[in-house]
Backbone as CSV, one residue per row, in Angstrom:
resi,resn,N_x,N_y,N_z,CA_x,CA_y,CA_z,C_x,C_y,C_z
1,UNK,50.467,-25.208,9.430,51.093,-26.192,10.309,51.482,-25.590,11.655
2,UNK,51.854,-24.301,11.656,52.138,-23.641,12.938,50.879,-23.589,13.791
3,UNK,49.732,-23.321,13.143,48.464,-23.307,13.873,48.104,-24.707,14.354
4,UNK,48.289,-25.713,13.510,48.009,-27.084,13.919,48.892,-27.507,15.099
5,UNK,50.155,-27.089,15.072,51.068,-27.449,16.146,50.621,-26.927,17.493
6,UNK,49.950,-25.781,17.487,49.485,-25.221,18.756,48.447,-26.117,19.419
7,UNK,47.835,-27.030,18.642,46.815,-27.911,19.217,47.387,-28.840,20.271
8,UNK,48.688,-29.166,20.194,49.261,-30.114,21.150,49.234,-29.569,22.572
9,UNK,49.841,-28.401,22.866,49.729,-27.883,24.225,48.325,-27.400,24.568
10,UNK,47.619,-26.830,23.574,46.281,-26.314,23.839,45.328,-27.440,24.237
11,UNK,45.419,-28.584,23.542,44.536,-29.703,23.870,44.804,-30.223,25.272
12,UNK,46.057,-30.109,25.721,46.378,-30.526,27.088,45.670,-29.618,28.104
13,UNK,45.667,-28.303,27.819,44.980,-27.355,28.699,43.477,-27.603,28.697
14,UNK,42.902,-27.841,27.518,41.465,-28.086,27.420,41.091,-29.380,28.130
15,UNK,41.887,-30.439,27.927,41.594,-31.736,28.527,41.676,-31.739,30.037
16,UNK,42.436,-30.795,30.593,42.531,-30.701,32.053,41.333,-29.992,32.660
17,UNK,40.554,-29.269,31.825,39.440,-28.483,32.366,38.063,-28.935,31.945
18,UNK,37.974,-29.772,30.885,36.677,-30.215,30.387,36.733,-31.704,30.046
19,UNK,35.600,-32.416,30.169,35.562,-33.810,29.706,35.871,-33.877,28.211
20,UNK,36.491,-34.963,27.800,37.036,-35.062,26.442,35.970,-34.910,25.365
21,UNK,34.880,-35.664,25.432,33.889,-35.633,24.366,33.138,-34.302,24.340
22,UNK,32.885,-33.746,25.502,32.216,-32.445,25.563,33.100,-31.364,24.959
23,UNK,34.381,-31.377,25.311,35.310,-30.403,24.749,35.401,-30.549,23.229
24,UNK,35.430,-31.774,22.745,35.521,-32.022,21.308,34.266,-31.542,20.590
25,UNK,33.093,-31.791,21.191,31.838,-31.323,20.602,31.819,-29.803,20.504
26,UNK,32.211,-29.133,21.575,32.246,-27.672,21.555,33.227,-27.164,20.504
27,UNK,34.343,-27.865,20.350,35.350,-27.450,19.376,34.811,-27.480,17.950
28,UNK,34.242,-28.608,17.543,33.789,-28.717,16.151,32.557,-27.854,15.899
29,UNK,31.718,-27.655,16.918,30.546,-26.795,16.747,30.973,-25.346,16.508
30,UNK,31.888,-24.857,17.331,32.400,-23.494,17.129,33.120,-23.370,15.792
31,UNK,33.874,-24.422,15.443,34.583,-24.399,14.166,33.636,-24.312,12.988
32,UNK,32.578,-25.122,13.000,31.609,-25.114,11.902,30.887,-23.770,11.817
33,UNK,30.524,-23.215,12.966,29.829,-21.920,12.975,30.717,-20.807,12.424
34,UNK,31.997,-20.860,12.736,32.902,-19.819,12.252,33.154,-19.917,10.752
35,UNK,33.046,-21.128,10.198,33.282,-21.332,8.769,32.030,-21.118,7.928
36,UNK,30.854,-21.267,8.536,29.599,-21.222,7.789,29.425,-19.946,6.946
37,UNK,29.706,-18.744,7.481,29.479,-17.548,6.660,30.290,-17.518,5.365
38,UNK,31.401,-18.220,5.328,32.279,-18.186,4.153,31.846,-19.157,3.056
39,UNK,30.965,-20.099,3.381,30.572,-21.115,2.389,29.089,-21.100,2.057
40,UNK,28.278,-20.387,2.835,26.829,-20.449,2.663,26.362,-19.922,1.312
41,UNK,27.038,-18.931,0.769,26.596,-18.311,-0.475,26.500,-19.317,-1.613
42,UNK,27.502,-20.190,-1.723,27.530,-21.167,-2.821,27.299,-22.594,-2.345
43,UNK,26.789,-22.749,-1.114,26.693,-24.091,-0.530,25.757,-24.997,-1.327
44,UNK,24.577,-24.492,-1.690,23.607,-25.349,-2.374,24.154,-25.847,-3.705
45,UNK,24.750,-24.970,-4.477,25.308,-25.374,-5.764,26.460,-26.349,-5.619
46,UNK,27.325,-26.109,-4.629,28.457,-27.016,-4.409,28.003,-28.397,-3.975
47,UNK,26.988,-28.454,-3.097,26.484,-29.749,-2.638,25.839,-30.524,-3.787
48,UNK,25.140,-29.805,-4.654,24.487,-30.466,-5.783,25.508,-31.077,-6.740
49,UNK,26.701,-30.490,-6.788,27.726,-30.984,-7.693,28.607,-32.069,-7.116
50,UNK,28.391,-32.454,-5.861,29.221,-33.478,-5.230,28.721,-34.876,-5.569
51,UNK,29.631,-35.729,-6.003,29.275,-37.115,-6.297,29.618,-38.005,-5.107
52,UNK,29.403,-39.316,-5.269,29.658,-40.244,-4.176,31.102,-40.253,-3.730
53,UNK,32.036,-40.124,-4.667,33.453,-40.112,-4.307,33.782,-38.927,-3.427
54,UNK,33.246,-37.751,-3.776,33.511,-36.541,-2.994,32.977,-36.688,-1.570
55,UNK,31.782,-37.278,-1.439,31.221,-37.466,-0.098,32.034,-38.468,0.713
56,UNK,32.550,-39.507,0.059,33.402,-40.468,0.773,34.676,-39.805,1.262
57,UNK,35.271,-38.969,0.439,36.501,-38.291,0.834,36.267,-37.358,2.015
58,UNK,35.203,-36.584,1.959,34.887,-35.657,3.050,34.538,-36.431,4.321
59,UNK,33.828,-37.551,4.168,33.470,-38.359,5.338,34.705,-38.952,6.010
60,UNK,35.683,-39.388,5.212,36.927,-39.915,5.783,37.708,-38.826,6.500
61,UNK,37.692,-37.610,5.956,38.348,-36.488,6.629,37.681,-36.241,7.982
62,UNK,36.345,-36.277,7.997,35.618,-36.067,9.251,35.943,-37.161,10.261
63,UNK,35.933,-38.421,9.795,36.144,-39.547,10.702,37.557,-39.563,11.273
64,UNK,38.553,-39.427,10.394,39.935,-39.521,10.851,40.495,-38.164,11.290
65,UNK,40.318,-37.150,10.444,40.949,-35.867,10.716,40.297,-35.085,11.840
66,UNK,38.986,-35.207,11.969,38.281,-34.467,13.010,38.071,-35.320,14.259
67,UNK,37.372,-36.446,14.095,37.029,-37.264,15.265,38.245,-38.029,15.780
68,UNK,38.898,-38.808,14.896,40.033,-39.619,15.335,41.175,-38.791,15.886
69,UNK,41.601,-37.783,15.137,42.719,-36.955,15.580,42.406,-36.252,16.891
70,UNK,41.217,-35.656,16.976,40.854,-34.888,18.174,40.841,-35.767,19.417
71,UNK,40.159,-36.906,19.334,40.031,-37.764,20.519,41.365,-38.380,20.918
72,UNK,42.109,-38.875,19.954,43.393,-39.502,20.283,44.377,-38.490,20.852
73,UNK,44.392,-37.294,20.286,45.331,-36.280,20.775,44.978,-35.815,22.180
74,UNK,43.716,-35.505,22.418,43.349,-34.958,23.723,43.475,-36.016,24.823
75,UNK,43.164,-37.276,24.510,43.370,-38.342,25.488,44.862,-38.584,25.705
76,UNK,45.622,-38.633,24.622,47.053,-38.889,24.742,47.779,-37.823,25.522
77,UNK,47.404,-36.554,25.294,48.091,-35.461,25.970,47.752,-35.365,27.455
78,UNK,46.788,-36.163,27.905,46.521,-36.231,29.342,47.660,-36.928,30.082
79,UNK,48.426,-37.773,29.361,49.395,-38.641,30.013,50.844,-38.302,29.686
80,UNK,51.092,-37.385,28.779,52.470,-37.013,28.432,52.609,-35.505,28.406
81,UNK,53.849,-35.038,28.386,54.117,-33.609,28.351,53.990,-33.081,26.931
82,UNK,53.906,-31.737,26.826,53.852,-31.120,25.513,55.097,-31.394,24.691
83,UNK,56.266,-31.400,25.342,57.511,-31.699,24.635,57.495,-33.134,24.122
84,UNK,56.978,-34.057,24.939,56.880,-35.449,24.495,55.963,-35.571,23.283
85,UNK,54.863,-34.806,23.299,53.962,-34.824,22.153,54.641,-34.336,20.889
86,UNK,55.489,-33.318,21.018,56.182,-32.783,19.840,57.186,-33.783,19.278
87,UNK,57.755,-34.618,20.136,58.678,-35.653,19.665,57.940,-36.602,18.720
88,UNK,56.791,-37.067,19.164,56.028,-38.018,18.373,55.586,-37.382,17.053
89,UNK,55.190,-36.124,17.104,54.720,-35.440,15.906,55.831,-35.230,14.886
90,UNK,57.093,-35.391,15.294,58.204,-35.202,14.358,58.210,-36.270,13.263
91,UNK,57.470,-37.352,13.465,57.416,-38.403,12.449,56.278,-38.198,11.449
92,UNK,55.445,-37.163,11.647,54.323,-36.926,10.750,54.748,-36.651,9.313
93,UNK,55.761,-35.797,9.050,56.126,-35.513,7.647,56.518,-36.762,6.872
94,UNK,57.351,-37.596,7.457,57.797,-38.803,6.753,56.627,-39.746,6.506
95,UNK,55.748,-39.900,7.499,54.595,-40.779,7.362,53.673,-40.289,6.252
96,UNK,53.430,-38.985,6.205,52.538,-38.416,5.190,53.151,-38.487,3.799
97,UNK,54.443,-38.167,3.685,55.111,-38.225,2.381,55.101,-39.646,1.828
98,UNK,55.316,-40.637,2.695,55.288,-42.027,2.259,53.888,-42.412,1.796
99,UNK,52.884,-41.971,2.546,51.505,-42.259,2.152,51.143,-41.608,0.829
100,UNK,51.612,-40.371,0.621,51.343,-39.673,-0.637,51.982,-40.401,-1.810
101,UNK,53.167,-40.927,-1.586,53.884,-41.662,-2.629,53.192,-42.992,-2.949
102,UNK,52.756,-43.704,-1.898,52.180,-45.026,-2.077,50.746,-44.997,-2.598
103,UNK,49.944,-44.036,-2.104,48.515,-44.075,-2.386,48.030,-43.014,-3.374
104,UNK,48.770,-41.910,-3.508,48.345,-40.856,-4.417,49.240,-40.728,-5.638
105,UNK,50.323,-41.501,-5.666,51.245,-41.392,-6.787,51.987,-40.075,-6.811
106,UNK,52.060,-39.406,-5.648,52.756,-38.118,-5.574,54.250,-38.347,-5.715
107,UNK,54.946,-37.502,-6.501,56.392,-37.709,-6.687,57.151,-37.531,-5.384
108,UNK,58.214,-38.300,-5.241,59.050,-38.179,-4.045,60.414,-37.647,-4.463
109,UNK,61.262,-38.509,-4.992,62.554,-38.043,-5.492,63.537,-37.760,-4.377
110,UNK,64.815,-37.719,-4.745,65.858,-37.598,-3.723,65.848,-36.254,-3.034
111,UNK,65.447,-35.170,-3.716,65.459,-33.855,-3.072,64.393,-33.749,-1.990
112,UNK,63.193,-34.287,-2.273,62.145,-34.271,-1.248,62.524,-35.185,-0.084
113,UNK,63.143,-36.327,-0.402,63.555,-37.233,0.665,64.560,-36.546,1.581
114,UNK,65.519,-35.819,0.992,66.501,-35.085,1.803,65.820,-34.022,2.636
115,UNK,64.899,-33.266,2.019,64.211,-32.197,2.747,63.391,-32.746,3.905
116,UNK,62.635,-33.831,3.653,61.833,-34.441,4.712,62.737,-35.032,5.789
117,UNK,63.794,-35.714,5.349,64.725,-36.302,6.315,65.401,-35.258,7.174
118,UNK,65.731,-34.090,6.570,66.346,-33.007,7.336,65.401,-32.509,8.417
119,UNK,64.128,-32.337,8.029,63.152,-31.880,9.012,62.946,-32.867,10.137
120,UNK,62.785,-34.143,9.780,62.601,-35.174,10.808,63.849,-35.287,11.680
121,UNK,65.027,-35.239,11.025,66.267,-35.300,11.796,66.406,-34.148,12.764
122,UNK,66.011,-32.957,12.304,66.071,-31.801,13.185,65.168,-31.941,14.390
123,UNK,63.961,-32.477,14.169,63.027,-32.627,15.275,63.461,-33.720,16.241
124,UNK,64.088,-34.769,15.718,64.641,-35.797,16.607,65.780,-35.206,17.424
125,UNK,66.622,-34.411,16.752,67.746,-33.777,17.446,67.255,-32.841,18.549
126,UNK,66.178,-32.094,18.229,65.605,-31.182,19.214,65.287,-31.908,20.513
127,UNK,64.797,-33.133,20.374,64.261,-33.826,21.542,65.214,-34.832,22.167
128,UNK,66.389,-35.046,21.556,67.356,-35.960,22.156,67.771,-35.460,23.537
129,UNK,67.887,-34.152,23.675,68.353,-33.555,24.929,67.206,-32.906,25.701
130,UNK,66.034,-33.497,25.593,64.850,-32.898,26.187,64.840,-32.998,27.705
131,UNK,65.715,-33.790,28.293,65.693,-34.000,29.735,64.791,-35.166,30.101
132,UNK,64.657,-35.393,31.363,63.854,-36.524,31.827,62.386,-36.121,31.950
133,UNK,61.501,-37.044,31.607,60.079,-36.830,31.834,59.748,-37.271,33.259
134,UNK,58.997,-36.420,33.928,58.678,-36.745,35.319,57.801,-37.985,35.434
135,UNK,57.039,-38.279,34.357,56.120,-39.407,34.433,56.514,-40.533,33.483
136,UNK,57.761,-40.528,33.003,58.137,-41.479,31.958,58.154,-42.925,32.430
137,UNK,58.252,-43.131,33.746,58.305,-44.503,34.237,56.930,-45.110,34.452
138,UNK,55.891,-44.286,34.390,54.548,-44.783,34.623,53.954,-45.441,33.389
139,UNK,53.097,-46.452,33.563,52.503,-47.140,32.416,51.602,-46.242,31.579
140,UNK,50.998,-45.215,32.201,50.113,-44.338,31.461,50.884,-43.484,30.454
141,UNK,52.177,-43.272,30.707,52.998,-42.523,29.756,53.032,-43.255,28.414
142,UNK,53.211,-44.572,28.457,53.294,-45.343,27.226,51.942,-45.395,26.515
143,UNK,50.857,-45.382,27.275,49.533,-45.282,26.673,49.399,-43.944,25.955
144,UNK,49.873,-42.878,26.593,49.826,-41.554,25.971,50.603,-41.507,24.674
145,UNK,51.782,-42.127,24.668,52.597,-42.179,23.451,51.838,-42.903,22.338
146,UNK,51.221,-44.042,22.669,50.481,-44.816,21.668,49.302,-44.019,21.112
147,UNK,48.614,-43.296,21.981,47.456,-42.516,21.526,47.875,-41.377,20.603
148,UNK,48.955,-40.682,20.944,49.416,-39.588,20.087,49.959,-40.134,18.769
149,UNK,50.572,-41.317,18.788,50.977,-41.957,17.534,49.757,-42.214,16.653
150,UNK,48.674,-42.660,17.267,47.437,-42.835,16.518,46.927,-41.520,15.955
151,UNK,47.091,-40.435,16.726,46.643,-39.117,16.265,47.405,-38.662,15.029
152,UNK,48.726,-38.882,15.001,49.473,-38.426,13.827,49.177,-39.313,12.610
153,UNK,48.793,-40.551,12.842,48.353,-41.388,11.720,47.065,-40.826,11.130
154,UNK,46.161,-40.374,11.999,44.937,-39.730,11.524,45.256,-38.434,10.799
155,UNK,46.274,-37.710,11.259,46.686,-36.465,10.606,47.180,-36.735,9.187
156,UNK,47.878,-37.856,9.000,48.347,-38.217,7.663,47.159,-38.514,6.737
157,UNK,46.159,-39.254,7.230,44.963,-39.529,6.436,44.241,-38.229,6.107
158,UNK,44.169,-37.334,7.085,43.528,-36.024,6.918,44.155,-35.250,5.763
159,UNK,45.484,-35.273,5.681,46.179,-34.556,4.620,45.994,-35.231,3.266
160,UNK,46.118,-36.547,3.228,46.017,-37.257,1.958,44.603,-37.192,1.389
161,UNK,43.585,-37.378,2.218,42.213,-37.253,1.746,41.879,-35.806,1.386
162,UNK,42.463,-34.863,2.146,42.249,-33.452,1.846,42.824,-33.071,0.493
163,UNK,43.970,-33.651,0.148,44.568,-33.387,-1.152,43.651,-33.875,-2.258
164,UNK,43.082,-35.060,-2.111,42.182,-35.592,-3.123,40.907,-34.746,-3.227
165,UNK,40.372,-34.350,-2.067,39.113,-33.602,-2.065,39.280,-32.209,-2.663
166,UNK,40.393,-31.531,-2.339,40.585,-30.161,-2.831,40.990,-30.116,-4.299
167,UNK,41.186,-31.267,-4.916,41.420,-31.288,-6.363,40.160,-30.911,-7.129
168,UNK,38.985,-31.116,-6.487,37.736,-30.822,-7.201,36.701,-30.102,-6.333
169,UNK,37.083,-29.712,-5.090,36.182,-28.962,-4.221,36.922,-27.770,-3.620
170,UNK,36.229,-26.659,-3.338,36.876,-25.516,-2.683,37.394,-25.910,-1.296
171,UNK,38.605,-25.466,-0.932,39.177,-25.853,0.373,38.294,-25.502,1.561
172,UNK,37.670,-24.315,1.550,36.822,-23.928,2.676,35.602,-24.843,2.787
173,UNK,35.071,-25.277,1.652,33.918,-26.182,1.681,34.316,-27.522,2.291
174,UNK,35.478,-28.044,1.927,35.963,-29.305,2.489,36.102,-29.186,4.010
175,UNK,36.679,-28.076,4.457,36.862,-27.865,5.895,35.523,-27.789,6.608
176,UNK,34.595,-27.021,6.052,33.283,-26.855,6.686,32.520,-28.172,6.753
177,UNK,32.446,-28.886,5.634,31.663,-30.119,5.600,32.238,-31.188,6.532
178,UNK,33.565,-31.333,6.530,34.167,-32.350,7.398,33.966,-32.006,8.870
179,UNK,33.988,-30.722,9.177,33.733,-30.294,10.560,32.282,-30.535,10.936
180,UNK,31.364,-30.138,10.059,29.935,-30.295,10.350,29.547,-31.768,10.468
181,UNK,30.128,-32.621,9.629,29.789,-34.046,9.675,30.242,-34.719,10.966
182,UNK,31.233,-34.140,11.637,31.711,-34.737,12.887,30.849,-34.360,14.092
183,UNK,29.998,-33.354,13.946,29.186,-32.886,15.085,28.244,-33.965,15.609
184,UNK,27.474,-34.681,14.760,26.558,-35.700,15.308,27.262,-36.788,16.124
185,UNK,28.422,-37.238,15.649,29.134,-38.292,16.380,29.632,-37.775,17.726
186,UNK,30.196,-36.574,17.742,30.663,-36.010,19.008,29.489,-35.754,19.959
187,UNK,28.344,-35.360,19.412,27.145,-35.143,20.242,26.727,-36.442,20.926
188,UNK,26.685,-37.514,20.151,26.318,-38.815,20.703,27.305,-39.250,21.788
189,UNK,28.604,-39.138,21.504,29.622,-39.549,22.468,29.553,-38.712,23.747
190,UNK,29.331,-37.399,23.591,29.279,-36.523,24.761,28.098,-36.864,25.660
191,UNK,26.935,-37.068,25.084,25.754,-37.360,25.894,25.807,-38.769,26.485
192,UNK,26.441,-39.692,25.805,26.527,-41.053,26.330,27.532,-41.188,27.469
193,UNK,28.643,-40.445,27.377,29.757,-40.734,28.277,30.116,-39.629,29.271
194,UNK,30.023,-38.368,28.878,30.587,-37.410,29.850,29.878,-36.070,29.955
195,UNK,28.786,-35.845,29.236,28.177,-34.528,29.304,27.697,-34.194,30.712
196,UNK,27.195,-35.201,31.432,26.693,-34.962,32.784,27.826,-34.638,33.761
197,UNK,29.055,-35.025,33.386,30.192,-34.734,34.258,30.688,-33.305,34.097
198,UNK,30.270,-32.639,33.053,30.784,-31.299,32.771,30.160,-30.280,33.721
199,UNK,30.996,-29.637,34.499,30.565,-28.560,35.395,31.045,-27.247,34.782
200,UNK,30.222,-26.675,33.902,30.655,-25.504,33.151,30.939,-24.306,34.047
201,UNK,30.265,-24.247,35.193,30.495,-23.133,36.109,31.877,-23.169,36.740
202,UNK,32.464,-24.361,36.801,33.784,-24.496,37.427,34.927,-24.396,36.419
203,UNK,34.605,-24.264,35.135,35.645,-24.178,34.109,36.311,-22.810,34.164
204,UNK,37.624,-22.802,34.177,38.361,-21.548,34.311,38.361,-20.758,33.006
205,UNK,38.631,-19.465,33.129,38.728,-18.612,31.937,39.849,-19.095,31.025
206,UNK,40.911,-19.606,31.613,42.036,-20.117,30.819,41.594,-21.271,29.928
207,UNK,40.751,-22.156,30.471,40.258,-23.286,29.685,39.356,-22.810,28.557
208,UNK,38.493,-21.819,28.843,37.612,-21.301,27.792,38.409,-20.640,26.676
209,UNK,39.440,-19.872,27.038,40.287,-19.256,26.017,40.997,-20.320,25.190
210,UNK,41.477,-21.365,25.866,42.153,-22.453,25.157,41.188,-23.152,24.198
211,UNK,39.950,-23.386,24.649,38.950,-24.019,23.789,38.648,-23.142,22.571
212,UNK,38.554,-21.821,22.800,38.289,-20.909,21.698,39.372,-20.968,20.633
213,UNK,40.641,-20.987,21.074,41.733,-21.071,20.106,41.773,-22.439,19.437
214,UNK,41.515,-23.482,20.208,41.506,-24.842,19.669,40.457,-24.979,18.567
215,UNK,39.359,-24.227,18.693,38.297,-24.267,17.691,38.601,-23.350,16.510
216,UNK,38.840,-22.077,16.796,38.941,-21.076,15.736,40.333,-20.994,15.131
217,UNK,41.362,-21.172,15.963,42.727,-21.054,15.467,43.227,-22.311,14.789
218,UNK,43.131,-23.440,15.501,43.697,-24.675,14.939,42.752,-25.342,13.949
219,UNK,41.464,-25.420,14.283,40.522,-26.135,13.426,40.099,-25.293,12.219
220,UNK,39.519,-24.130,12.472,38.975,-23.322,11.374,40.081,-22.719,10.510
221,UNK,40.899,-21.862,11.104,41.940,-21.178,10.331,43.006,-22.149,9.848
222,UNK,43.445,-23.051,10.733,44.488,-23.998,10.359,44.079,-24.878,9.186
223,UNK,42.860,-25.437,9.253,42.388,-26.307,8.176,42.201,-25.537,6.870
224,UNK,41.664,-24.319,6.966,41.441,-23.521,5.760,42.760,-23.189,5.075
225,UNK,43.756,-22.757,5.838,45.069,-22.444,5.257,45.724,-23.682,4.669
226,UNK,45.644,-24.787,5.403,46.319,-26.015,4.974,45.716,-26.557,3.689
227,UNK,44.396,-26.620,3.621,43.763,-27.143,2.415,43.920,-26.186,1.238
228,UNK,43.982,-24.888,1.502,44.242,-23.935,0.417,45.638,-24.159,-0.152
229,UNK,46.595,-24.460,0.721,47.940,-24.764,0.258,48.018,-26.087,-0.471
230,UNK,47.308,-27.094,0.045,47.312,-28.417,-0.590,46.765,-28.364,-2.013
231,UNK,45.803,-27.474,-2.247,45.208,-27.365,-3.578,46.206,-26.828,-4.598
232,UNK,47.349,-26.287,-4.120,48.314,-25.645,-5.006,49.642,-26.381,-5.092
233,UNK,49.762,-27.536,-4.453,51.057,-28.206,-4.436,50.886,-29.714,-4.350
234,UNK,51.977,-30.445,-4.515,51.960,-31.897,-4.353,51.844,-32.255,-2.872
235,UNK,51.196,-33.391,-2.599,51.067,-33.830,-1.207,52.428,-34.125,-0.591
236,UNK,53.364,-34.656,-1.396,54.699,-34.957,-0.863,55.468,-33.679,-0.538
237,UNK,55.206,-32.604,-1.286,55.813,-31.307,-0.968,55.231,-30.769,0.336
238,UNK,53.913,-30.835,0.440,53.258,-30.344,1.656,53.740,-31.095,2.890
239,UNK,54.048,-32.381,2.733,54.493,-33.190,3.869,55.736,-32.596,4.515
240,UNK,56.626,-32.020,3.707,57.836,-31.425,4.271,57.540,-30.287,5.221
241,UNK,56.460,-29.560,4.956,56.106,-28.428,5.803,55.436,-28.856,7.107
242,UNK,55.101,-30.135,7.215,54.502,-30.621,8.454,55.508,-30.598,9.601
243,UNK,56.794,-30.433,9.284,57.803,-30.264,10.328,57.485,-29.059,11.209
244,UNK,56.861,-28.050,10.605,56.531,-26.830,11.350,55.570,-27.143,12.494
245,UNK,54.705,-28.144,12.298,53.709,-28.484,13.317,54.366,-28.890,14.627
246,UNK,55.324,-29.791,14.552,55.947,-30.251,15.789,56.878,-29.200,16.374
247,UNK,57.471,-28.356,15.518,58.286,-27.254,16.028,57.419,-26.252,16.781
248,UNK,56.267,-25.934,16.208,55.314,-25.051,16.877,54.849,-25.651,18.197
249,UNK,54.560,-26.960,18.193,54.131,-27.632,19.420,55.199,-27.543,20.500
250,UNK,56.460,-27.706,20.097,57.559,-27.662,21.052,57.698,-26.272,21.665
251,UNK,57.737,-25.248,20.816,57.946,-23.885,21.300,56.778,-23.423,22.174
252,UNK,55.551,-23.768,21.779,54.396,-23.352,22.569,54.261,-24.148,23.861
253,UNK,54.846,-25.336,23.898,54.866,-26.091,25.155,55.721,-25.356,26.192
254,UNK,56.822,-24.748,25.730,57.628,-23.931,26.638,56.807,-22.757,27.164
255,UNK,56.082,-22.112,26.249,55.387,-20.875,26.598,54.123,-21.123,27.421
256,UNK,53.317,-22.091,27.002,52.001,-22.281,27.607,51.985,-23.272,28.761
257,UNK,52.908,-24.246,28.718,52.900,-25.304,29.735,54.077,-25.199,30.703
258,UNK,54.881,-24.153,30.543,56.038,-23.918,31.429,57.001,-25.101,31.447
259,UNK,57.202,-25.719,30.296,58.153,-26.821,30.217,59.557,-26.284,29.947
260,UNK,60.563,-27.080,30.273,61.945,-26.610,30.305,62.517,-26.427,28.902
261,UNK,63.112,-25.256,28.656,63.808,-24.995,27.400,65.271,-25.411,27.518
262,UNK,65.785,-26.048,26.447,67.190,-26.443,26.410,67.870,-25.758,25.223
263,UNK,69.024,-25.115,25.454,69.732,-24.425,24.373,70.164,-25.376,23.262
264,UNK,70.313,-26.667,23.611,70.729,-27.640,22.614,69.656,-27.823,21.545
265,UNK,68.430,-27.352,21.808,67.354,-27.451,20.824,67.576,-26.530,19.621
266,UNK,68.360,-25.467,19.778,68.502,-24.475,18.716,69.060,-25.056,17.413
267,UNK,70.110,-25.898,17.435,70.559,-26.495,16.168,69.477,-27.324,15.486
268,UNK,68.654,-27.991,16.268,67.568,-28.765,15.700,66.532,-27.873,15.025
269,UNK,66.222,-26.738,15.654,65.301,-25.774,15.053,65.846,-25.290,13.710
270,UNK,67.161,-25.047,13.641,67.792,-24.617,12.396,67.632,-25.672,11.306
271,UNK,67.784,-26.945,11.652,67.610,-28.019,10.676,66.183,-28.047,10.124
272,UNK,65.208,-27.813,10.989,63.818,-27.783,10.541,63.605,-26.636,9.553
273,UNK,64.177,-25.461,9.857,64.039,-24.320,8.957,64.722,-24.577,7.618
274,UNK,65.865,-25.261,7.638,66.539,-25.635,6.393,65.650,-26.574,5.582
275,UNK,64.995,-27.511,6.276,64.092,-28.438,5.598,62.976,-27.691,4.889
276,UNK,62.393,-26.706,5.551,61.309,-25.924,4.950,61.813,-25.170,3.722
277,UNK,63.013,-24.580,3.840,63.601,-23.883,2.701,63.862,-24.805,1.523
278,UNK,64.364,-26.009,1.804,64.612,-26.990,0.745,63.320,-27.387,0.044
279,UNK,62.276,-27.623,0.816,61.020,-28.049,0.212,60.418,-26.931,-0.629
280,UNK,60.544,-25.684,-0.186,60.067,-24.547,-0.975,60.827,-24.469,-2.293
281,UNK,62.139,-24.671,-2.241,62.969,-24.631,-3.450,62.594,-25.749,-4.408
282,UNK,62.370,-26.946,-3.884,61.985,-28.080,-4.731,60.682,-27.764,-5.458
283,UNK,59.703,-27.251,-4.697,58.397,-26.952,-5.305,58.524,-25.867,-6.366
284,UNK,59.269,-24.802,-6.082,59.446,-23.721,-7.048,60.157,-24.209,-8.306
285,UNK,61.176,-25.056,-8.128,61.911,-25.593,-9.274,61.035,-26.476,-10.141
286,UNK,60.239,-27.332,-9.506,59.387,-28.254,-10.247,58.320,-27.549,-11.065
287,UNK,57.878,-26.366,-10.566,56.787,-25.660,-11.231,57.266,-24.447,-12.025
288,UNK,58.583,-24.309,-12.132,59.125,-23.253,-12.977,59.009,-21.865,-12.399
289,UNK,58.801,-21.772,-11.077,58.666,-20.450,-10.426,60.049,-19.975,-9.994
290,UNK,60.210,-18.661,-9.965,61.473,-18.073,-9.499,61.187,-16.916,-8.537
């Protein structure tokens, strides 16, 4: 989730230097190439064992988690600040936990509700004193908010479908296949809408570095770690750890986007850390670990 959180400020940097569809195509292509060596050995056997349900789950991950999340986030972050993006992402844990409860039958219970609520409360507290947004009065700001809200909805689908898929498929295979399946759609979108606008010679080194991390750090490593964790825990438990994503987005917005730090954010950060500790305790207690 810390790696996923870095996508918020990083996508803003990438979107300022490259057309959206071209940047997205490059991201998933690099991601798939980086994952391929880890799955090729058993790829043929794993593909032969996949039924229609498994392909539907992986396809939904590709559609929502790769294509939907990427496009909505990078477009949305064109119109809002990194701190504003982290505010919206603070609602991801509650949204995902509710979805896990409603659609996967994942247990919730009062302890998980408290842990998730603590994390969400901490992230709301972090951003209550965020200061004024320089562009908050413009209509495009509200469009940006709506787009990032759509992105976190896709993130919830990504987690819930990933939980179902990793119940019977290796996490790295799920990550690789969902990434690879998104390449044709991004290729079509890039060539139809913006590939001719891309002036690769004018792209700065900063943008290329940001694209590299957006591909290898957030997509490849982030997805592999997240799905490996999902295979070992309840989806409602994992939802509590999604608080880390928006905390990471907030802190990296200070570092990478030069946005203003407020000391009042520190108590909110503490609440998020308490939430993570509570969720770890709940999971350990439920599974008899000490």
